C-alpha positions in Angstrom: -142.7 -79.3 25.4 -141.5 -78.4 21.5 -137.6 -78.7 20.8 -135.5 -76.8 18.7 -134.5 -78.4 15.3 -131.2 -76.1 14.6 -128.7 -76.0 11.8 -125.4 -77.1 13.1 -122.1 -76.1 12.3 -120.9 -77.8 9.6 -117.9 -76.2 8.3 -115.7 -72.9 9.5 -115.8 -71.2 6.0 -120.0 -72.5 5.6 -122.7 -70.1 7.1 -125.5 -71.1 5.0 -127.3 -74.7 3.9 -129.7 -75.5 1.4 -132.6 -77.9 3.0 -132.6 -81.0 1.4 -135.1 -84.1 2.1 -137.6 -83.7 4.9 -137.3 -87.8 5.9 -140.3 -87.1 8.2 -143.6 -85.3 8.3 -145.3 -83.2 10.5 -147.2 -86.0 12.8 -144.5 -88.6 12.5 -143.2 -90.1 15.5 -139.3 -90.1 15.6 -136.7 -91.5 18.4 -133.8 -89.8 19.5 -130.8 -89.8 16.8 -133.3 -90.9 13.8 -132.6 -88.7 10.6 -135.3 -85.9 10.0 -133.8 -84.1 7.2 -131.0 -83.7 5.0 -128.9 -80.0 4.6 -126.9 -79.7 1.6 -124.0 -77.3 1.9 -121.7 -76.2 -1.1 -119.2 -78.9 -0.3 -121.2 -82.0 1.3 -124.4 -83.2 2.1 -125.0 -83.6 6.1 -127.8 -85.3 8.1 -129.6 -83.5 11.2 -130.8 -86.0 13.5 -133.4 -85.9 16.3 -132.2 -84.7 19.2 -135.0 -86.2 21.4 -137.9 -88.8 20.8 -141.0 -87.4 20.1 -143.2 -86.2 17.6 -142.4 -83.9 14.6 -144.8 -80.6 15.5 -143.6 -78.2 12.9 -141.6 -77.9 9.8 -140.4 -74.1 9.1 -138.1 -74.6 6.1 -139.2 -76.2 3.2 -136.8 -78.4 1.0 -135.1 -76.2 -1.5 -135.1 -73.1 0.5 -132.0 -71.9 2.3 -131.5 -71.1 5.9 -128.1 -70.0 8.0 -126.5 -71.7 10.6 -128.1 -71.6 14.3 -131.3 -71.0 12.7 -134.7 -73.0 13.8 -136.1 -75.3 11.1 -138.5 -77.0 13.0 -139.9 -78.3 16.0 -140.5 -81.4 18.2 -142.7 -82.3 20.5 -140.8 -84.0 22.7 -142.0 -87.0 25.1 -144.2 -90.5 24.4 -147.6 -89.1 25.7 -147.0 -86.4 22.5 -146.0 -89.4 20.0 -148.6 -92.0 20.9 -151.3 -89.2 20.5 -149.7 -88.0 17.0 -150.0 -91.8 16.0 -153.4 -92.1 17.1 -155.1 -89.0 15.7 -155.0 -90.1 12.0 -156.5 -93.5 12.7 -159.5 -91.9 14.9 -160.1 -89.4 12.2 -160.3 -92.0 9.7 -162.5 -94.4 11.7 -164.9 -91.5 12.9 -166.1 -89.4 10.0 -167.6 -86.6 10.6 -166.6 -86.4 14.1 -164.3 -83.9 15.6 -160.6 -85.2 14.9 -158.6 -85.4 18.4 -155.8 -83.0 18.5 -152.9 -84.5 17.7 -150.5 -82.8 20.2 -153.1 -83.2 23.0 -151.1 -84.5 26.2 -152.8 -84.1 30.0 -152.7 -80.6 31.0 -149.6 -79.5 33.2 -148.9 -76.9 35.7 -147.8 -73.6 34.9 -148.0 -71.7 30.9 -148.3 -74.2 28.2 -145.0 -74.0 25.8 -146.2 -72.7 22.7 -144.9 -73.2 18.8 -144.6 -69.9 16.7 -147.2 -70.1 14.1 -146.5 -71.6 10.4 -146.2 -69.8 7.3 -148.2 -72.2 5.6 -151.5 -74.2 6.4 -150.9 -77.2 9.2 -151.9 -80.6 7.2 -152.3 -83.9 8.1 -150.0 -86.8 7.0 -153.0 -88.6 5.8 -154.1 -85.2 4.1 -151.0 -84.3 2.6 -150.8 -87.7 0.8 -154.3 -87.2 -0.7 -153.5 -83.8 -1.6 -150.2 -85.4 -3.2 -152.5 -87.8 -5.0 -154.8 -85.2 -6.6 -152.3 -82.7 -7.6 -153.8 -80.1 -4.7 -152.0 -77.4 -2.7 -152.7 -76.9 0.7 -153.8 -73.6 0.4 -156.4 -74.8 -2.2 -158.8 -76.7 0.2 -161.0 -75.0 2.9 -159.5 -76.7 6.4 -162.4 -77.7 9.1 -160.1 -79.7 11.2 -159.2 -78.4 15.1 -156.9 -75.6 14.7 -157.3 -74.9 11.5 -155.9 -78.1 10.2 -156.3 -79.8 7.0 -158.2 -83.2 7.3 -158.2 -85.9 4.3 -161.8 -85.3 4.6 -161.6 -82.3 3.7 -159.8 -82.9 0.6 -162.1 -85.5 -0.3 -164.8 -82.7 -0.1 -162.9 -80.5 -2.0 -162.8 -83.0 -5.3 -166.4 -84.2 -4.8 -167.8 -80.4 -4.8 -169.0 -79.4 -8.2 -166.7 -76.3 -10.0 -168.1 -73.0 -9.4 -169.6 -71.4 -12.6 -166.5 -68.7 -12.5 -164.5 -71.8 -13.0 -166.6 -73.7 -15.8 -166.0 -70.4 -17.6 -162.4 -69.7 -17.2 -159.9 -71.2 -19.5 -158.4 -74.7 -19.0 -155.3 -73.8 -16.8 -151.9 -75.3 -17.8 -151.2 -79.0 -16.2 -149.6 -78.7 -12.5 -145.9 -79.8 -12.1 -145.5 -83.0 -11.0 -142.8 -82.0 -8.7 -143.9 -83.4 -4.7 -145.3 -81.1 -2.4 -142.7 -79.1 -0.6 -140.3 -79.4 -3.8 -139.0 -76.1 -5.1 -139.3 -77.2 -8.8 -142.2 -75.1 -10.5 -143.5 -74.6 -13.9 -143.7 -71.6 -15.5 -146.3 -70.7 -18.1 -144.9 -68.4 -21.4 -147.2 -66.5 -23.2 -147.1 -68.6 -26.2 -148.7 -71.4 -24.1 -145.3 -73.5 -23.6 -144.1 -74.1 -20.4 -140.5 -73.9 -18.8 -139.2 -75.8 -15.5 -137.9 -73.1 -12.5 -135.6 -75.3 -10.6 -133.4 -73.1 -7.8 -129.7 -74.0 -7.9 -128.4 -76.2 -5.0 -125.7 -75.1 -3.0 -123.1 -77.1 -4.5 -124.2 -76.3 -8.0 -124.0 -72.7 -7.3 -120.6 -73.3 -5.3 -119.3 -74.8 -8.5 -120.6 -72.1 -10.3 -118.9 -69.4 -8.5 -115.4 -71.7 -8.3 -115.5 -71.7 -12.4 -115.9 -68.3 -12.7 -113.4 -67.1 -10.4 -111.4 -69.3 -12.1 -111.8 -67.6 -15.3 -111.5 -64.0 -13.9 -108.4 -64.1 -11.6 -106.2 -66.7 -13.6 -104.8 -66.3 -16.9 -105.9 -69.8 -17.9 -104.4 -71.6 -21.1 -104.0 -75.0 -22.7 -102.0 -77.4 -24.0 -102.3 -81.0 -25.8 -100.6 -84.0 -26.3 -101.5 -87.3 -27.1 -100.7 -90.8 -25.5 -100.4 -94.1 -26.5 -102.1 -96.5 -24.2 -100.6 -99.8 -25.6 -97.9 -100.3 -22.9 -100.4 -99.5 -19.8 -103.0 -101.9 -21.2 -100.7 -104.7 -21.6 -99.5 -104.3 -18.0 -103.3 -104.3 -16.7 -103.9 -107.8 -18.8 -100.7 -109.4 -17.4 -101.3 -108.4 -13.8 -105.0 -107.7 -13.3 -105.2 -110.8 -11.6 -102.9 -111.1 -9.6 -103.6 -108.0 -8.5 -107.4 -108.4 -8.4 -106.5 -111.5 -5.6 -104.0 -109.4 -3.5 -105.8 -106.5 -3.4 -109.1 -107.0 -4.0 -109.6 -103.8 -6.6 -108.9 -103.8 -10.1 -106.1 -102.0 -11.7 -107.4 -99.3 -13.6 -106.0 -96.8 -15.4 -106.3 -94.0 -13.1 -103.6 -95.0 -11.1 -101.1 -95.0 -13.7 -102.0 -90.9 -14.5 -101.7 -90.1 -10.9 -98.3 -92.0 -10.8 -97.5 -90.3 -13.9 -98.5 -86.7 -12.5 -96.4 -87.3 -9.1 -93.5 -87.7 -11.5 -94.1 -85.1 -13.6 -94.8 -82.5 -11.0 -91.4 -83.4 -9.1 -89.9 -82.5 -12.6 -91.8 -79.2 -13.1 -92.7 -77.8 -9.5 -94.3 -75.0 -11.0 -97.4 -76.8 -12.2 -97.5 -77.8 -8.1 -97.3 -74.4 -7.0 -100.3 -71.2 -6.2 -99.8 -67.6 -6.4 -100.7 -66.3 -2.8 -100.6 -62.2 -3.3 -97.4 -61.3 -4.7 -95.8 -64.7 -3.6 -95.7 -68.2 -5.4 -95.9 -70.9 -3.0 -94.1 -74.1 -4.2 -95.4 -77.1 -2.6 -93.0 -80.2 -1.9 -95.8 -82.7 -1.4 -98.5 -83.8 -4.0 -101.9 -83.9 -2.7 -104.2 -84.9 -5.9 -107.6 -84.1 -6.1 -109.4 -86.3 -8.7 -112.6 -85.2 -10.1 -115.9 -87.8 -9.4 -119.2 -87.2 -10.6 -121.2 -87.3 -7.2 -124.9 -87.6 -6.9 -125.6 -84.0 -6.9 -122.6 -82.6 -8.8 -119.0 -83.0 -9.7 -117.0 -83.1 -6.5 -112.8 -83.2 -6.0 -111.7 -85.5 -3.5 -108.2 -85.3 -2.7 -105.5 -87.8 -2.6 -103.3 -86.9 0.1 -99.6 -87.4 0.0 -99.5 -89.8 -3.4 -96.0 -89.6 -3.9 -95.9 -92.1 -0.5 -98.8 -94.2 -2.2 -98.3 -97.5 -4.0 -100.5 -98.1 -6.9 -102.6 -100.6 -4.7 -103.0 -97.7 -2.4 -104.1 -95.5 -4.9 -106.8 -97.6 -6.7 -108.4 -98.4 -2.8 -108.7 -94.8 -1.9 -110.1 -93.3 -4.9 -112.8 -96.5 -5.1 -113.3 -95.4 -1.6 -113.9 -91.6 -2.4 -116.0 -92.4 -5.7 -118.3 -94.4 -3.5 -118.9 -91.9 -0.7 -119.2 -89.1 -3.2 -121.8 -91.1 -4.8 -123.4 -91.5 -1.7 -123.2 -88.0 -0.3 -121.0 -89.2 2.7 -118.0 -87.0 1.9 -116.5 -85.1 4.8 -115.7 -81.9 4.3 -111.9 -82.3 4.8 -111.6 -84.9 2.2 -112.4 -81.7 -0.2 -110.6 -79.3 0.9 -106.7 -78.4 -0.1 -105.5 -80.3 -3.1 -102.2 -79.1 -5.2 -103.6 -80.8 -8.3 -106.2 -82.1 -10.0 -107.1 -84.5 -12.9 -110.0 -85.3 -14.5 -111.3 -87.8 -16.7 -113.9 -86.7 -19.1 -113.4 -90.1 -21.1 -115.7 -92.3 -18.8 -118.5 -89.8 -20.3 -117.2 -90.2 -24.1 -115.5 -87.4 -24.4 -112.7 -87.0 -26.9 -110.9 -83.7 -26.6 -111.7 -80.7 -23.9 -110.2 -77.8 -22.1 -110.7 -78.3 -18.6 -110.6 -75.2 -16.0 -108.7 -75.4 -12.8 -109.5 -75.6 -9.4 -108.3 -72.5 -7.6 -106.2 -71.3 -6.0 -104.2 -74.8 -7.9 -102.3 -73.9 -10.9 -103.1 -77.2 -13.4 -105.4 -79.7 -14.1 -104.9 -82.9 -16.0 -107.6 -83.5 -18.3 -107.7 -87.3 -19.8 -110.0 -88.4 -22.7 -111.6 -91.3 -24.1 -109.4 -94.1 -25.5 -109.7 -94.8 -29.2 -108.1 -96.7 -31.9 -106.5 -94.9 -34.2 -103.6 -95.1 -36.9 -100.6 -93.9 -36.5 -96.8 -94.0 -37.8 -94.3 -96.2 -35.9 -91.0 -96.8 -37.2 -92.6 -95.9 -40.6 -95.4 -98.1 -40.7 -99.1 -97.3 -40.7 -100.7 -99.3 -37.3 -103.4 -99.1 -35.2 -103.2 -98.0 -31.5 -105.2 -97.2 -28.7 -104.6 -93.3 -28.6 -105.8 -90.9 -25.5 -105.8 -87.3 -26.1 -104.6 -85.4 -22.9 -104.7 -81.6 -21.9 -103.2 -79.8 -19.5 -104.7 -76.3 -18.3 -102.4 -74.1 -16.4 -102.1 -70.5 -14.8 -99.8 -68.9 -17.0 -99.1 -66.4 -14.4 -96.8 -68.5 -12.9 -96.3 -71.9 -15.3 -94.6 -70.9 -19.0 -95.6 -72.2 -22.2 -92.1 -74.5 -21.6 -93.0 -76.0 -18.4 -96.4 -76.6 -19.4 -95.4 -78.5 -22.4 -92.7 -80.1 -21.0 -95.1 -81.5 -18.2 -97.5 -83.1 -20.4 -94.6 -84.2 -22.6 -93.5 -86.5 -19.2 -96.4 -87.5 -18.5 -96.6 -89.1 -22.3 -93.3 -90.6 -21.6 -94.4 -92.0 -18.0 -97.5 -93.7 -19.8 -96.3 -94.9 -23.1 -93.0 -96.3 -21.0 -93.9 -97.0 -17.4 -90.9 -98.2 -16.2 -89.3 -94.9 -16.8 -91.2 -94.1 -13.6 -89.6 -96.6 -11.6 -85.7 -95.4 -12.5 -86.8 -92.2 -12.8 -85.3 -91.2 -16.0 
C-alpha cells in the first residue's frame, strides 16, 4: 500500500524547506533507510530516508519547489511485490515493442477497496522515457502518452522524434534553444525581446536566509568599520619553526586562523562591549567567547560556531575549524552548530581580497575581517623594509560599541599577532 513521504521537523524555527535533489525516480526500488531526497533549509541540508522498502510511486514536489514541515512530497508503494513488478516493467516494455506494457504497480488483488494515490499534477513518465526525454531536450507535456493509465513510454518519445514536423511548425520561426538544465530543475531560460536570453534561477533557501540576515543587519544596527594593518612576520616565523612538530603531534597543520581566534579572545576580554548584544533596551554581556568562523560551503556561506574558545588551545581550535569546514562543504553541519555565537571572524584573504567592510551577523555587535597577506614596503626603525602585511577590518554596532573601544580592540589584535607572546603573559 502507498506510504507517505512527509517533510520532517528539522528545527524549532524552521517551518519551510526547499526540495533539493531527488536521488530516486518514479519506478525505482528502494530499501528502508535509503536516502530518497535532500531537503534544504536556511541553515543546513537534511536527508529524507525511505520509511519502508518498496517502489517510488509518485513525486509530488519537484526540485527547487518549497514545502512546509509535515507536507507530503511523494509516495512509496510498500512491499517487495510492488518493487519487483516495477523493476520488471521497463524490461518487459523494452523487449515487447508494440505490446501493451505491464502495469508498473500491478500486484495481487487484495480484499477490500484498493489504496489510491492522489492524481499527479504532471504526466506519469516511465524511467526509460524520462531518460529519453532528457537526452532529446523534451518535456513530457510535448509527447502524447500511450501507456496504461496515461503513462509516457520510451516508444512514445521515439515516435515523437521520428514524426515529421507539422506544416505550422515548419513555417514558424525557430524557437530559442532549450535550457541545458535537467528535467525537474528550477532553472529556466527567458527570452528577451532583443533575442538574447536570461537564465532565471530561484534563490535557494540558504541564499534567501543570507539575504534576509544581511538586510536585517543593515536596517537595525548602526554599522561602522575601522581598519588597521598587521605585520605577519612573527606569526609566519612561528609557523615555520613549529609546523613539523605541531603536525606530527596533532595530525593537522598550524594555520593563521588559530592565531586570530586566540587574539580575538584576548581582545574580547579587554573590550567586552564587542562581545555583547542589544536585547530590547538592554545590553547583554557574554562572559564566554563563542566565535563563528565564516566558511564557504557547497551551497553558500555558513558560519559554524566554536564554543567556549577561551578554554581551547591552538590545536583544538585548528582541529575544530577543520572538522566544521569539511562538514560545511559536504552539507552535513548540524543545526545547533550554526546557532548562537557572540563574535564572528571572516577571512576574505583566501579568495584574494585585499580590503573589505564585512557585515555583522545579528544580534552580534562585531565581526573581524581578515584579508590577503602581501609583501609591502614599511618603515621600521627608520629603515624601509619589505614585510608580509595584512589589512584587518572590524565592523561594529555603534549603538553599544564606541569608536574608542573599536579602535582599541583592533589595535589589541594587531599587538597580539605581531607579538604573540603578549597573549601568554597577558600584557
